[in-house]
C-alpha positions as CSV (number, residue, x, y, z in Angstrom):
1,X,87.2,82.8,113.1
2,X,85.4,82.9,116.1
3,X,85.0,80.9,119.4
4,X,81.4,82.1,120.0
5,X,79.8,83.9,121.9
6,X,80.5,83.6,125.2
7,X,80.1,87.0,127.4
8,X,77.3,89.4,127.0
9,X,77.6,93.0,128.6
10,X,75.0,95.3,130.7
11,X,75.0,98.6,130.8
12,X,73.5,99.4,134.1
13,X,72.5,102.7,136.0
14,X,72.8,101.6,139.9
15,X,75.7,98.8,139.6
16,X,74.6,97.5,143.3
17,X,71.1,96.7,142.5
18,X,72.2,95.3,139.2
19,X,74.7,92.8,141.1
20,X,72.4,91.9,143.5
21,X,70.1,90.7,140.9
22,X,72.4,89.0,138.8
23,X,73.5,87.4,141.9
24,X,70.0,86.0,142.7
25,X,69.6,84.8,139.0
26,X,72.6,83.2,138.6
27,X,73.4,82.0,142.0
28,X,77.3,82.7,142.1
29,X,79.2,85.8,143.2
30,X,80.9,88.3,141.0
31,X,84.5,87.4,140.0
32,X,85.5,90.8,139.1
33,X,83.9,93.4,141.6
34,X,84.8,97.2,140.9
35,X,83.0,100.1,140.8
36,X,83.7,100.1,136.8
37,X,82.8,96.3,136.3
38,X,81.7,93.6,137.7
39,X,81.4,89.9,136.0
40,X,79.8,86.5,136.7
41,X,80.9,83.1,135.7
42,X,78.0,80.9,134.9
43,X,77.6,77.8,133.0
44,X,80.7,79.0,130.8
45,X,78.8,82.3,130.1
46,X,80.7,85.9,130.9
47,X,77.8,88.1,132.3
48,X,79.0,91.6,133.0
49,X,77.7,95.0,134.4
50,X,79.2,98.2,133.0
51,X,77.9,101.3,134.9
52,X,79.6,103.3,132.2
53,X,78.0,101.8,129.3
54,X,74.8,103.5,128.4
55,X,77.4,106.7,128.0
56,X,79.4,105.0,125.9
57,X,76.2,104.1,123.6
58,X,75.4,101.1,125.2
59,X,71.9,100.8,124.7
60,X,71.1,97.4,126.0
61,X,72.6,93.9,126.3
62,X,76.2,93.6,124.1
63,X,77.2,90.0,123.0
64,X,80.8,89.3,122.5
65,X,82.0,87.3,120.1
66,X,85.5,85.7,121.2
67,X,87.7,86.3,118.6
68,X,91.3,85.2,118.0
69,X,92.5,88.5,116.1
70,X,90.8,91.4,117.4
71,X,91.8,94.3,114.7
72,X,91.4,92.1,111.4
73,X,88.0,91.3,112.5
74,X,87.1,95.0,113.9
75,X,88.7,96.1,110.4
76,X,86.2,93.8,108.7
77,X,82.9,95.0,110.6
78,X,84.0,98.4,109.3
79,X,84.8,97.5,105.9
80,X,81.2,95.8,105.7
81,X,79.6,99.6,107.2
82,X,79.3,98.8,110.4
83,X,80.2,101.4,112.7
84,X,82.7,101.9,115.8
85,X,81.0,102.3,119.2
86,X,84.3,101.2,121.3
87,X,87.5,100.9,119.3
88,X,89.9,97.7,120.5
89,X,91.2,98.7,124.0
90,X,92.9,96.5,127.3
91,X,90.4,96.5,129.7
92,X,93.1,94.8,132.0
93,X,94.1,90.8,132.5
94,X,95.1,90.6,128.7
95,X,91.6,91.2,127.2
96,X,91.0,93.2,124.2
97,X,87.4,94.8,124.0
98,X,85.9,96.7,120.7
99,X,82.2,97.0,120.0
100,X,80.0,98.3,116.8
101,X,76.9,99.3,115.5
102,X,75.5,97.7,112.7
103,X,73.4,99.4,110.3
104,X,70.0,98.5,111.9
105,X,71.8,100.1,115.3
106,X,72.4,96.3,116.5
107,X,75.3,96.2,118.9
108,X,78.3,93.8,118.2
109,X,81.0,93.4,120.7
110,X,84.2,91.5,120.0
111,X,86.9,90.3,122.8
112,X,90.2,88.6,122.6
113,X,92.0,87.1,125.3
114,X,95.7,87.6,124.6
115,X,96.9,86.0,127.8
116,X,95.3,82.6,126.7
117,X,97.9,82.8,123.5
């Protein structure tokens, strides 16, 4: 079961320029602002900027499905033919993420907020 699509992460090459663009679009300041990730919250949506995304194989924005059991969902996607892009790992604050690529090259992300449990 999922809680829906609530997060999208964009791979960016110039973090400062992308931060300025999304600040102008969303008209909010980032809630997370570091050299490895900038995150915005707006209207229940989490928008992230990842300056290392291209190096991780991100070819464009990745939608992240919020799930209650990331390891089970991740395994189910692999069983259904997806390929691992990013294995399940902790990104801090009790948040686990992972991503896969389907047979058509589409990227699918998963998020589990273990701190909220």
